[in-house]
VMD Tcl script that builds the backbone (N, CA, C; Angstrom):
set m [mol new atoms 357]
animate dup $m
set s [atomselect $m all]
$s set {name element resname resid chain x y z} {
  {N N MET 1 A 137.579 103.411 79.689}
  {CA C MET 1 A 137.902 102.035 80.030}
  {C C MET 1 A 137.843 101.211 78.743}
  {N N ASP 2 A 138.883 100.432 78.494}
  {CA C ASP 2 A 138.903 99.638 77.265}
  {C C ASP 2 A 138.129 98.336 77.450}
  {N N GLN 3 A 137.986 97.599 76.364}
  {CA C GLN 3 A 137.156 96.389 76.361}
  {C C GLN 3 A 137.695 95.318 77.320}
  {N N GLU 4 A 139.021 95.178 77.396}
  {CA C GLU 4 A 139.593 94.175 78.307}
  {C C GLU 4 A 139.306 94.519 79.756}
  {N N GLU 5 A 139.417 95.804 80.112}
  {CA C GLU 5 A 139.132 96.212 81.490}
  {C C GLU 5 A 137.662 95.993 81.834}
  {N N GLU 6 A 136.778 96.297 80.895}
  {CA C GLU 6 A 135.353 96.077 81.121}
  {C C GLU 6 A 135.052 94.596 81.327}
  {N N GLU 7 A 135.657 93.747 80.507}
  {CA C GLU 7 A 135.455 92.303 80.638}
  {C C GLU 7 A 135.986 91.802 81.977}
  {N N ALA 8 A 137.155 92.301 82.388}
  {CA C ALA 8 A 137.737 91.901 83.667}
  {C C ALA 8 A 136.838 92.330 84.822}
  {N N LYS 9 A 136.287 93.540 84.747}
  {CA C LYS 9 A 135.392 94.018 85.792}
  {C C LYS 9 A 134.116 93.187 85.833}
  {N N ARG 10 A 133.565 92.861 84.673}
  {CA C ARG 10 A 132.335 92.082 84.588}
  {C C ARG 10 A 132.535 90.679 85.158}
  {N N ASN 11 A 133.722 90.119 84.980}
  {CA C ASN 11 A 133.996 88.755 85.435}
  {C C ASN 11 A 134.767 88.702 86.751}
  {N N ALA 12 A 134.863 89.831 87.434}
  {CA C ALA 12 A 135.587 89.866 88.702}
  {C C ALA 12 A 134.893 88.965 89.720}
  {N N THR 13 A 135.691 88.359 90.563}
  {CA C THR 13 A 135.136 87.540 91.629}
  {C C THR 13 A 134.515 88.455 92.667}
  {N N VAL 14 A 133.343 88.100 93.134}
  {CA C VAL 14 A 132.644 88.898 94.133}
  {C C VAL 14 A 132.567 88.107 95.432}
  {N N PRO 15 A 132.282 88.778 96.551}
  {CA C PRO 15 A 132.361 88.108 97.851}
  {C C PRO 15 A 131.375 86.971 98.094}
  {N N LEU 16 A 130.396 86.784 97.270}
  {CA C LEU 16 A 129.386 85.767 97.528}
  {C C LEU 16 A 129.801 84.412 96.982}
  {N N GLY 17 A 130.540 83.689 97.753}
  {CA C GLY 17 A 130.942 82.340 97.385}
  {C C GLY 17 A 131.940 82.278 96.246}
  {N N GLY 18 A 132.596 83.399 95.944}
  {CA C GLY 18 A 133.602 83.417 94.885}
  {C C GLY 18 A 133.024 83.383 93.486}
  {N N ALA 19 A 131.717 83.586 93.346}
  {CA C ALA 19 A 131.094 83.580 92.020}
  {C C ALA 19 A 131.535 84.811 91.237}
  {N N THR 20 A 131.525 84.696 89.922}
  {CA C THR 20 A 131.854 85.863 89.117}
  {C C THR 20 A 130.619 86.743 88.996}
  {N N ARG 21 A 130.855 88.032 88.812}
  {CA C ARG 21 A 129.750 88.977 88.678}
  {C C ARG 21 A 128.855 88.586 87.503}
  {N N SER 22 A 129.435 88.195 86.373}
  {CA C SER 22 A 128.614 87.852 85.218}
  {C C SER 22 A 127.761 86.608 85.501}
  {N N ALA 23 A 128.294 85.645 86.260}
  {CA C ALA 23 A 127.502 84.458 86.616}
  {C C ALA 23 A 126.329 84.841 87.504}
  {N N LEU 24 A 126.566 85.738 88.459}
  {CA C LEU 24 A 125.482 86.178 89.326}
  {C C LEU 24 A 124.434 86.950 88.540}
  {N N LEU 25 A 124.874 87.821 87.635}
  {CA C LEU 25 A 123.933 88.607 86.843}
  {C C LEU 25 A 123.086 87.712 85.949}
  {N N HIS 26 A 123.709 86.680 85.383}
  {CA C HIS 26 A 122.955 85.747 84.555}
  {C C HIS 26 A 121.898 85.027 85.400}
  {N N PHE 27 A 122.292 84.612 86.596}
  {CA C PHE 27 A 121.382 83.931 87.500}
  {C C PHE 27 A 120.220 84.844 87.899}
  {N N LEU 28 A 120.512 86.139 88.064}
  {CA C LEU 28 A 119.517 87.086 88.545}
  {C C LEU 28 A 118.738 87.783 87.438}
  {N N GLU 29 A 118.881 87.343 86.210}
  {CA C GLU 29 A 118.207 88.023 85.111}
  {C C GLU 29 A 116.703 88.115 85.366}
  {N N ARG 30 A 116.221 89.342 85.444}
  {CA C ARG 30 A 114.810 89.649 85.691}
  {C C ARG 30 A 114.255 88.851 86.869}
  {N N THR 31 A 114.901 89.038 87.997}
  {CA C THR 31 A 114.573 88.292 89.203}
  {C C THR 31 A 114.394 89.239 90.372}
  {N N ALA 32 A 113.487 88.905 91.261}
  {CA C ALA 32 A 113.372 89.596 92.550}
  {C C ALA 32 A 113.861 88.635 93.618}
  {N N VAL 33 A 114.886 89.051 94.325}
  {CA C VAL 33 A 115.369 88.269 95.464}
  {C C VAL 33 A 114.865 88.997 96.705}
  {N N VAL 34 A 113.983 88.337 97.440}
  {CA C VAL 34 A 113.351 88.968 98.598}
  {C C VAL 34 A 113.897 88.341 99.873}
  {N N PHE 35 A 114.473 89.181 100.722}
  {CA C PHE 35 A 114.930 88.758 102.040}
  {C C PHE 35 A 113.857 89.221 103.016}
  {N N LYS 36 A 113.143 88.261 103.594}
  {CA C LYS 36 A 112.061 88.596 104.501}
  {C C LYS 36 A 112.227 87.755 105.753}
  {N N GLY 37 A 112.239 88.404 106.886}
  {CA C GLY 37 A 112.415 87.675 108.130}
  {C C GLY 37 A 112.337 88.610 109.318}
  {N N HIS 38 A 112.616 88.064 110.463}
  {CA C HIS 38 A 112.558 88.832 111.703}
  {C C HIS 38 A 113.723 89.813 111.777}
  {N N PRO 39 A 113.562 90.886 112.553}
  {CA C PRO 39 A 114.660 91.840 112.724}
  {C C PRO 39 A 115.925 91.157 113.261}
  {N N CYS 40 A 117.054 91.637 112.829}
  {CA C CYS 40 A 118.378 91.211 113.315}
  {C C CYS 40 A 118.739 89.770 112.967}
  {N N CYS 41 A 118.189 89.229 111.875}
  {CA C CYS 41 A 118.545 87.854 111.498}
  {C C CYS 41 A 119.588 87.828 110.379}
  {N N GLY 42 A 120.023 88.997 109.891}
  {CA C GLY 42 A 121.081 89.052 108.889}
  {C C GLY 42 A 120.605 89.335 107.475}
  {N N LYS 43 A 119.308 89.526 107.294}
  {CA C LYS 43 A 118.795 89.728 105.927}
  {C C LYS 43 A 119.297 91.021 105.303}
  {N N SER 44 A 119.425 92.090 106.081}
  {CA C SER 44 A 119.919 93.358 105.524}
  {C C SER 44 A 121.375 93.230 105.082}
  {N N THR 45 A 122.159 92.527 105.860}
  {CA C THR 45 A 123.567 92.311 105.497}
  {C C THR 45 A 123.660 91.516 104.206}
  {N N LEU 46 A 122.906 90.424 104.105}
  {CA C LEU 46 A 122.933 89.609 102.888}
  {C C LEU 46 A 122.387 90.370 101.683}
  {N N ALA 47 A 121.296 91.103 101.887}
  {CA C ALA 47 A 120.705 91.869 100.790}
  {C C ALA 47 A 121.684 92.928 100.284}
  {N N THR 48 A 122.359 93.597 101.194}
  {CA C THR 48 A 123.330 94.626 100.812}
  {C C THR 48 A 124.510 94.022 100.068}
  {N N GLU 49 A 125.017 92.905 100.542}
  {CA C GLU 49 A 126.146 92.239 99.875}
  {C C GLU 49 A 125.754 91.765 98.477}
  {N N LEU 50 A 124.570 91.181 98.345}
  {CA C LEU 50 A 124.128 90.701 97.040}
  {C C LEU 50 A 123.888 91.863 96.075}
  {N N ALA 51 A 123.269 92.925 96.549}
  {CA C ALA 51 A 123.032 94.096 95.695}
  {C C ALA 51 A 124.355 94.714 95.243}
  {N N SER 52 A 125.293 94.789 96.144}
  {CA C SER 52 A 126.606 95.336 95.812}
  {C C SER 52 A 127.347 94.453 94.812}
  {N N ALA 53 A 127.282 93.157 95.022}
  {CA C ALA 53 A 127.988 92.217 94.150}
  {C C ALA 53 A 127.400 92.164 92.749}
  {N N THR 54 A 126.090 92.330 92.647}
  {CA C THR 54 A 125.426 92.195 91.349}
  {C C THR 54 A 125.092 93.534 90.703}
  {N N LEU 55 A 125.266 94.613 91.467}
  {CA C LEU 55 A 124.913 95.958 91.008}
  {C C LEU 55 A 123.416 96.089 90.729}
  {N N CYS 56 A 122.615 95.254 91.408}
  {CA C CYS 56 A 121.154 95.354 91.320}
  {C C CYS 56 A 120.669 96.353 92.367}
  {N N PRO 57 A 119.583 97.057 92.062}
  {CA C PRO 57 A 119.063 97.992 93.061}
  {C C PRO 57 A 118.556 97.264 94.308}
  {N N LEU 58 A 118.763 97.904 95.444}
  {CA C LEU 58 A 118.305 97.380 96.727}
  {C C LEU 58 A 117.143 98.237 97.202}
  {N N MET 59 A 116.018 97.587 97.492}
  {CA C MET 59 A 114.851 98.282 98.034}
  {C C MET 59 A 114.600 97.764 99.436}
  {N N ASP 60 A 114.490 98.694 100.379}
  {CA C ASP 60 A 114.337 98.336 101.780}
  {C C ASP 60 A 113.031 98.912 102.314}
  {N N LYS 61 A 112.175 98.045 102.844}
  {CA C LYS 61 A 110.890 98.495 103.379}
  {C C LYS 61 A 111.079 99.507 104.495}
  {N N ASP 62 A 112.105 99.326 105.318}
  {CA C ASP 62 A 112.326 100.251 106.424}
  {C C ASP 62 A 112.700 101.650 105.943}
  {N N ASP 63 A 113.361 101.752 104.794}
  {CA C ASP 63 A 113.659 103.072 104.227}
  {C C ASP 63 A 112.372 103.799 103.871}
  {N N ILE 64 A 111.459 103.068 103.237}
  {CA C ILE 64 A 110.174 103.664 102.838}
  {C C ILE 64 A 109.360 104.031 104.080}
  {N N LYS 65 A 109.305 103.122 105.034}
  {CA C LYS 65 A 108.552 103.380 106.262}
  {C C LYS 65 A 109.135 104.567 107.021}
  {N N GLY 66 A 110.460 104.683 107.033}
  {CA C GLY 66 A 111.099 105.806 107.709}
  {C C GLY 66 A 110.697 107.141 107.113}
  {N N VAL 67 A 110.623 107.201 105.800}
  {CA C VAL 67 A 110.190 108.432 105.135}
  {C C VAL 67 A 108.736 108.728 105.492}
  {N N LEU 68 A 107.899 107.718 105.468}
  {CA C LEU 68 A 106.479 107.918 105.775}
  {C C LEU 68 A 106.271 108.409 107.204}
  {N N THR 69 A 106.980 107.844 108.156}
  {CA C THR 69 A 106.777 108.244 109.552}
  {C C THR 69 A 107.395 109.600 109.841}
  {N N ARG 70 A 108.496 109.950 109.219}
  {CA C ARG 70 A 109.076 111.290 109.396}
  {C C ARG 70 A 108.170 112.348 108.810}
  {N N ARG 71 A 107.608 112.072 107.632}
  {CA C ARG 71 A 106.767 113.050 106.941}
  {C C ARG 71 A 105.423 113.244 107.623}
  {N N SER 72 A 104.994 112.259 108.409}
  {CA C SER 72 A 103.665 112.353 109.000}
  {C C SER 72 A 103.669 113.110 110.330}
  {N N ARG 73 A 104.848 113.509 110.832}
  {CA C ARG 73 A 104.913 114.259 112.082}
  {C C ARG 73 A 104.663 115.742 111.843}
  {N N PRO 74 A 103.967 116.391 112.762}
  {CA C PRO 74 A 103.867 117.844 112.677}
  {C C PRO 74 A 105.248 118.459 112.863}
  {N N CYS 75 A 105.472 119.621 112.321}
  {CA C CYS 75 A 106.775 120.288 112.421}
  {C C CYS 75 A 107.224 120.371 113.879}
  {N N GLY 76 A 108.445 119.923 114.133}
  {CA C GLY 76 A 109.020 120.023 115.463}
  {C C GLY 76 A 108.603 118.930 116.427}
  {N N ALA 77 A 107.680 118.079 116.048}
  {CA C ALA 77 A 107.208 117.032 116.965}
  {C C ALA 77 A 108.281 115.969 117.137}
  {N N THR 78 A 108.464 115.532 118.364}
  {CA C THR 78 A 109.451 114.485 118.646}
  {C C THR 78 A 108.805 113.252 119.268}
  {N N HIS 79 A 107.495 113.271 119.447}
  {CA C HIS 79 A 106.811 112.146 120.087}
  {C C HIS 79 A 106.788 110.928 119.153}
  {N N THR 80 A 106.611 109.779 119.753}
  {CA C THR 80 A 106.487 108.573 118.947}
  {C C THR 80 A 105.060 108.469 118.432}
  {N N HIS 81 A 104.876 107.719 117.404}
  {CA C HIS 81 A 103.566 107.580 116.794}
  {C C HIS 81 A 102.715 106.568 117.536}
  {N N ALA 82 A 101.419 106.747 117.423}
  {CA C ALA 82 A 100.476 105.776 117.982}
  {C C ALA 82 A 100.617 104.462 117.220}
  {N N PRO 83 A 100.309 103.348 117.872}
  {CA C PRO 83 A 100.423 102.044 117.196}
  {C C PRO 83 A 99.673 101.967 115.878}
  {N N ASP 84 A 98.478 102.576 115.804}
  {CA C ASP 84 A 97.711 102.538 114.558}
  {C C ASP 84 A 98.447 103.254 113.427}
  {N N ALA 85 A 99.071 104.382 113.746}
  {CA C ALA 85 A 99.803 105.134 112.720}
  {C C ALA 85 A 100.992 104.331 112.221}
  {N N LEU 86 A 101.683 103.637 113.123}
  {CA C LEU 86 A 102.824 102.810 112.708}
  {C C LEU 86 A 102.366 101.631 111.872}
  {N N SER 87 A 101.249 101.040 112.240}
  {CA C SER 87 A 100.709 99.922 111.465}
  {C C SER 87 A 100.315 100.389 110.066}
  {N N ASP 88 A 99.679 101.557 109.975}
  {CA C ASP 88 A 99.315 102.112 108.677}
  {C C ASP 88 A 100.561 102.399 107.838}
  {N N ALA 89 A 101.604 102.956 108.467}
  {CA C ALA 89 A 102.848 103.252 107.753}
  {C C ALA 89 A 103.506 101.968 107.272}
  {N N ASN 90 A 103.449 100.918 108.095}
  {CA C ASN 90 A 104.026 99.633 107.719}
  {C C ASN 90 A 103.295 99.047 106.506}
  {N N THR 91 A 101.972 99.088 106.539}
  {CA C THR 91 A 101.168 98.567 105.424}
  {C C THR 91 A 101.438 99.359 104.154}
  {N N LEU 92 A 101.457 100.676 104.270}
  {CA C LEU 92 A 101.717 101.523 103.109}
  {C C LEU 92 A 103.133 101.301 102.574}
  {N N ALA 93 A 104.102 101.127 103.473}
  {CA C ALA 93 A 105.480 100.876 103.046}
  {C C ALA 93 A 105.579 99.554 102.283}
  {N N LEU 94 A 104.924 98.517 102.771}
  {CA C LEU 94 A 104.943 97.225 102.069}
  {C C LEU 94 A 104.246 97.314 100.717}
  {N N ASP 95 A 103.108 97.985 100.681}
  {CA C ASP 95 A 102.400 98.153 99.406}
  {C C ASP 95 A 103.263 98.907 98.398}
  {N N THR 96 A 103.931 99.943 98.863}
  {CA C THR 96 A 104.813 100.730 97.993}
  {C C THR 96 A 105.992 99.891 97.516}
  {N N LEU 97 A 106.581 99.148 98.439}
  {CA C LEU 97 A 107.719 98.293 98.104}
  {C C LEU 97 A 107.352 97.285 97.022}
  {N N TRP 98 A 106.220 96.602 97.165}
  {CA C TRP 98 A 105.822 95.598 96.181}
  {C C TRP 98 A 105.519 96.252 94.832}
  {N N ALA 99 A 104.902 97.443 94.851}
  {CA C ALA 99 A 104.613 98.139 93.592}
  {C C ALA 99 A 105.904 98.527 92.873}
  {N N LEU 100 A 106.887 99.015 93.623}
  {CA C LEU 100 A 108.178 99.370 93.019}
  {C C LEU 100 A 108.890 98.138 92.469}
  {N N MET 101 A 108.825 97.043 93.220}
  {CA C MET 101 A 109.447 95.806 92.765}
  {C C MET 101 A 108.792 95.326 91.469}
  {N N GLU 102 A 107.472 95.326 91.438}
  {CA C GLU 102 A 106.766 94.897 90.229}
  {C C GLU 102 A 107.120 95.769 89.033}
  {N N ARG 103 A 107.268 97.062 89.261}
  {CA C ARG 103 A 107.628 97.977 88.166}
  {C C ARG 103 A 109.011 97.643 87.617}
  {N N GLN 104 A 109.965 97.404 88.489}
  {CA C GLN 104 A 111.322 97.068 88.047}
  {C C GLN 104 A 111.316 95.783 87.226}
  {N N LEU 105 A 110.596 94.781 87.705}
  {CA C LEU 105 A 110.515 93.512 86.985}
  {C C LEU 105 A 109.821 93.682 85.632}
  {N N SER 106 A 108.807 94.537 85.580}
  {CA C SER 106 A 108.053 94.719 84.333}
  {C C SER 106 A 108.892 95.345 83.226}
  {N N ILE 107 A 109.959 96.049 83.610}
  {CA C ILE 107 A 110.834 96.647 82.587}
  {C C ILE 107 A 112.109 95.830 82.390}
  {N N GLY 108 A 112.108 94.610 82.940}
  {CA C GLY 108 A 113.202 93.687 82.696}
  {C C GLY 108 A 114.383 93.798 83.634}
  {N N LEU 109 A 114.229 94.487 84.763}
  {CA C LEU 109 A 115.326 94.636 85.717}
  {C C LEU 109 A 115.154 93.695 86.900}
  {N N SER 110 A 116.261 93.306 87.469}
  {CA C SER 110 A 116.241 92.530 88.706}
  {C C SER 110 A 116.285 93.487 89.882}
  {N N VAL 111 A 115.887 93.007 91.030}
  {CA C VAL 111 A 115.880 93.839 92.226}
  {C C VAL 111 A 116.106 92.974 93.460}
  {N N ILE 112 A 116.768 93.553 94.440}
  {CA C ILE 112 A 116.980 92.912 95.735}
  {C C ILE 112 A 116.072 93.637 96.724}
  {N N VAL 113 A 115.281 92.881 97.495}
  {CA C VAL 113 A 114.308 93.479 98.400}
  {C C VAL 113 A 114.606 93.020 99.829}
  {N N ASP 114 A 114.595 93.982 100.757}
  {CA C ASP 114 A 114.788 93.716 102.182}
  {C C ASP 114 A 113.503 94.112 102.892}
  {N N ALA 115 A 112.789 93.119 103.442}
  {CA C ALA 115 A 111.511 93.390 104.089}
  {C C ALA 115 A 111.415 92.612 105.397}
  {N N THR 116 A 111.147 93.320 106.488}
  {CA C THR 116 A 110.998 92.648 107.780}
  {C C THR 116 A 109.601 92.071 107.919}
  {N N LEU 117 A 109.477 91.088 108.807}
  {CA C LEU 117 A 108.178 90.470 109.070}
  {C C LEU 117 A 107.339 91.317 110.022}
  {N N SER 118 A 108.013 92.059 110.902}
  {CA C SER 118 A 107.279 92.829 111.909}
  {C C SER 118 A 107.408 94.319 111.633}
  {N N CYS 119 A 106.626 95.086 112.379}
  {CA C CYS 119 A 106.649 96.538 112.240}
  {C C CYS 119 A 107.970 97.055 112.704}
}
mol reanalyze $m
mol bondsrecalc $m
mol representation Tube
mol addrep $m
């Protein structure tokens, strides 16, 4: 890709209010944008669109929690977890999410975070 194509790609208009990618990246320099709210309020959609538009990594608490709850089942088990186990997984997922976010910021990267208020 030549220099003109790279510049055109960097300044391409993105779906978020018609802003250019370079303007969004400048705005997001070493920033954590956290979408936190109740389930089904649109935060995942907005977080995904912003991450896609800015090429910033997207971290989702539910992804981390999903891995934790799948890994904690005995082989072949299909039962749901006890409330205490889900609460522990939720707490651990949030702690992990914040630690990952802090690490990204400490090395000068921006990050988009999607975190629900409830389990």
